C-alpha positions, 0 to 999 in steps of 0.5 A: 711934587716928587714922582712918588707923591704924584703917583700917590695923588694919581692913585687917590684921584683915580679912586675918587673918579671911580667912586664918583662914577659909581655914584652916577650909576647909583643915583641914576638907578635910584632915580628909576626906582622912586615911586609914590606921591613925592616921586617928581622932586626926589627923582629930580634931586637924584638926577641932579646928583648923578650929573654932579657926580659925573662932573666930579669924576671928570674933574678928578680925571683931568687932574690925573692927566695933569699929573701925567697919569692915566685915568681909570676905566674902573668903577667903584663898588656898586651894591644892589640891596634891592631895597627901594624905599626912599629911606633905604635909598637915602641911607645908602646914599649917605653911606656912599657920600661919606665914603667918597668924602673920605677919599677927598680927605685922603687926597688933602692929606697926601697933597698937604704942603706939596701941591696948592692945586690939589690942596685947594681942589680937595678942600673945595670938594670936601666942602661940597661933599660935606654939604651934600652929606648934611643935605641927605642927613636932613632928608633922613630926619623926621619933620621937626627933628633938629638932631642929626640923623643917626642909624 
């Protein structure tokens, strides 16, 4: 990779790191705001997503340093809607996951034919994020619905 290509990759990786860290905060907050009969499994799922987001942020940060960059101390946007119905939480989660997925696609495009490491990392993360988006989408469906959830 040229120096400019590295700088571009570092910039995208830092935005990924910031988005993943925002997800950690989001999912932690959501896990504290779930009430009702289904609280325990939903809280467990949200806490798992927070832990996964932290692992993803660390991985992105490691790649930043591998490329000679400085990991960001920023965090991605956090939106407090004050809506804590599980449906609202899942819709916000879906929006966040799609946004983060877009960053991984951006990195894949920037790394194409320049870095096998970054290409493979991007592809792996895209696969994981797409599965996660699908999982949230299925959670938003009403029982018996086979069609994908749409707003």
